[in-house]
C-alpha positions, 0 to 999 in steps of 0.5 A: 161439677156436672159438665161432661165437656169440662166447662170451668166451674163458675162459667156462665150458665146458658139462659132460658128456662122454658122448653121453647128456649131450649128447642131454639138453642138446640144443636140437635138436627130435628129434621133428621132425629125424632127420637132421643136416647139419654146417656148419663154419667154418675159416680165419682171423679173418674166419670168427671175426668178428674186428674192433674195433667188430664189432657183433652183428647176428644176436641172435635164434635163426635157427631154434629147435629146428632150427639148433643150435650148440656154445658152446666156449671155448678156444684151438684151438692146443691140444687141447680136452677132449671136454666142450668140444663137449657141449651144443647151443644154438640158433644165433643166441642167443649173446653177442659178435660177428657171424660169417659163420656165423650168416647163412650157417646161415640161408641154408643151411636152406631147402635142407635136407630137411624132417626135416634139422637143422643143426649149426654149429661154428667152427674159425677161428683168426686169423693162421694159415697153412694149415700150422697149420690142416691135418691133421697141422699144427703146431697142434691146430686140425684135431684139434679138429675131429675131436674135435668130430665124433667127439662129435657122431657119438656124440650122433647114434648115441645119439639115432637121428640120421643125419649127412647131409652136411658144408658148410665155409666156408673163409675164408682167405688173408692169412697165405699171401699169398706163396704161388704160385697153384699152391701155394695151389690144392694146399693147397685140394685137399688140405684138401678131400680130408682133410675129405671122407675124415674126415667120410665115415669117420664118416658113410658116404656123406655128401657134403662141399662147401667154400665160398670167398670170394675174398680181396681184394688190396692195391695192387701186386697183393699176394695177387692169386695167392691169389685166382686160386688160389681162383677156379681151384680152384672152377672145377676141383673140383665140390665147391668153391664160390666165393660171392663176392669180398670186396673190396666189403664194408665194414671196420673197419680196412681189413682186418677187417670190420664186423658188417654186413660179416660178416653180408653175407659169411655171407649170400653163403656161405649163398646159394651153398651153398643154390643148389647144393643146390636147383639140383643144379648148382654155384653160379657167381660172376660171372667173365669167361668169354671175351675175343675181340679183333676189331681194336681192340675186345675183347668180354668175355663174363661168366658166373655170378651172377644178373642183368644187368651194370651198372657201379657206382662209389660217389658221395659223395652215396650216403652210408655203405654196407656194400657198394661200390667207388670209381670205378676207371680202366677199371672195373678192367681192365688190358691186358697185351700182348707183340708187335705194335703197342702199345695201351692201353684207351680206353673200357669200355662195356656192350654186352649183358646179359652183355657188355662191349666194351673199346676200344683205342687201336690194332689190336695186329695178329695177332702180338700176345699179350694178356691181360686182368687184372680187379681187380689194380690193379697200380699203387701200393704197399700200403694198405687192401684194403677201405674204412672209415667206409662210404666206398669211396674209402678203399680202395686194393686190388684191385677192379672196378666190375662187378656184376650187378643182383641180387634176392636179399637178406640178412636186413636187406634188403640186396641181394646183388649179384654183383660180378665176381671178380678174375681174368685171362683170355687174349685170343683 
């Protein structure tokens, strides 16, 4: 399906194939908004809100007359007709399940110009690897995106609107979990290049930003390379943002999220895009920035996110939660060493606003080469990457007990703490 509002597959498609019909059926207030930013979702089931028991949280229009969407039904594997993208409706008023795009759209709006509206469309397709989603891929997903933007370009021209910029939430990775970090990162860079070029050819001078959320890995490190690739791509490319890791968010089946979880994920995506636009500098998630060893101690400095560091391990007396992590050995750190005197982690302590100190059982010596892995949980077999029933103890996948003390909230008052990314770093 390609419906961000959750219209059931097989429902009637809005008729009208020309730009005039689209303009006549638009919910966009053309008397106030003469510019139109485009926000799309691409990737797998997370961006489409797939999950049994996903209850819709966003039930009212996010910004009537300003935030608009299409209501399109059909299988994105096949090329849909032009009329599938005719008619614009207020975002948030559709039927069906919660998707991250709903709250992300609300989060982006405050950073737009006063006369700029936001058109949101979803091109997510559960279970598809990059080969099926890419330009000239083995399905029509990308061609449907091109057909949709061509239709909206005609609408903009007929209404005297300017298409200003493209934001893309790419929520993906499960289907490509066996790729190496280098392979997955190359795919991300190719996707960015294609999306940016295709949008700029229809809206000259328009910028493109891609926003990611880091895929959680299963116990045993399965899919850890994909998460690393996402992190590295966001560090290397100014037009790729990383909103947050996905591991602390509640699931309905260990993989797919609850409605509240999808709303939270969307709030993180919206915040990352909004902060980037407002600050003029790319949003950075919480991540290890450096690791320095002095004798039998390792000082780890963190960057990104907002607020001071804290440790957070869920306790049973806290009850059911939408976001949380079970208690982890060594807060999720793993020490990997070659050469020198063998050492192991003996303690992990907060020693500064953005600093953690790790104690070792011995001084490895000058000849040792070491790195820290955060959140890979290398021991154990497969299992649930996320928690179910509101209980973080049910998860077995990669995670950390490290986050910031956040102050931003989503639409329901849930605090958007910044949890540390799954990553690895050389110890110097």
